[in-house]
N, C-alpha and C positions, 0 to 999 in steps of 0.2 A: 250023687257021685258025679264028678266035675267031667264037663265035655272035653274030647281030645281032640287036637287037630294034627293032621298028618304034616310032617316037617316040611314036606316041598309046598304046602297050601301056605302054611305061614311065613316061609321065606320068602314066597311068590307076594304076600300081601306087605311084607315090610318094604320090599323093594318097589312096589307101586306107590307105598306111602313116601319113601323118599324120594321119588322120581317127581312126584305131585309137590312135594315140599321145595325141590330144586326149581322148578318150573313155574311156581306160583309166587315166588318172591320178585320184589321188583329189581330191576337190572341195576347194577354199579355204575354211575356214569366214569367215564375213562378218565376224565379229569382229575377225579379223586383217587386212581390208583397211582402207587408211587412210580417213579421214574426209575427204569433199571441203569439207563446210562450214567456213568458220573459225570458231574462237569469239573471237575479238577482231578488230575490223576492221583494215586496212591502214594504216599511219600516212600521214598526208598528206606530199606534196613539200613540201620548205621553201621557203618564200617567200624569193626576191632581194630585197635589199635596194634601195629605190628612193628617189629624191627627188622633191618637187614643182615644177614650173616654172611659172613665172608664165604665164598664158593669152596673152599678147602674144610670148612666146617660141614658143609651140606654134603660134600662128597663123601665124608666117612659115615653117613647114614644111607647113601644109595647101596641097594642091594634087594634081595629078596627074604621076603619074611612070611612066616607060616604061622596059622592058627589052628583052633580046631577045626574040626569039619572040613577040611581039605581047602580051607579059606587061605589064600595067597595074595601077598600084597607085593608089587613090584616098585619101588622108590627109585626113581632118577632123578638127575640134576639138568634142568635146562634151561639156557638164558639166566641163569643165576638163580632158579627157583628150584624147590624142591616137588616133585610130583610124583603122586600116587597113584596107581592104578592098579584094580584088581581084576585079574581073568575069570574070577568066579561069578562076578556080578554080570546081570544083562539090563542093559548094555554095558560094556567095560567103558566106563568114562572116567578119563583123568581127573584129579582133583589137585589143587594147589594146596600145600601145607605151608601157612605162613608162621612165622616164629615170634612169640612174646618172650623168649628166653634164648637160652644156648641148646636146651634140652626140651623146650616146651612149644608146642604148635598148636594150631588150629586149621581145620577144614576150610578151605577159600574157593568159591567159584558159583557161577551161574545158578546150576542146579546141586549145590552142594547142600548136604543137610545142615541146618542150623544148630550150633551148641555142640558140635562135635571136638575135643581137644585130644590132642596126642603127647604123649610124654614118653621120650626114650629114656630105656634104660643103659647109662654109660658106665662101665668100669672104671675103677681107678687110673688103670693104664690107658684109658680113651676108646678101647673097642666097645663096640655099639652091640648089646647082646639081645636087644627087642624093644619094643615099645607097647605102651598101653593105651587104648583107646577108651575115652570116657564119652558116653552117649546116652540117649535114652533107654538103649537097651541094656544098660548096666556097662560094667568095667569088662572091657575085651582084652585078652593078652597074645601078644603077636611075637614069636620068638625069631630071630635072625637065622636063614640057612645058609646064605652066602654073602 
């Protein structure tokens, strides 16, 4: 018959062996440790190319939009820029939408998520029905309320 050990005795022995192994090995000289501070700053992310649109075009996109789950986005035009702000996010940080065409935009800002594209759904008569957001979470459809 095999001898059995109580689990607490086994775990205690394992802890003692690990402690002896950690303290018995030679110390690592500080000069061989990698330095944490960088000698050169990280390069900035490349800015995406954008175009300037007339303020009248941006004004037609301004308004309130709603999506699923009480998700709302307010678009406003400030200083010739289209600004998106969602009241449902914490904190409510405004993001600039930069145009790549008359109906396609991307999110720009210091804390903006990277790779978020916005495409507006514009009817033939020029009315904006909503927009679609393409992000890492998939497509998000948002309809215009007012």
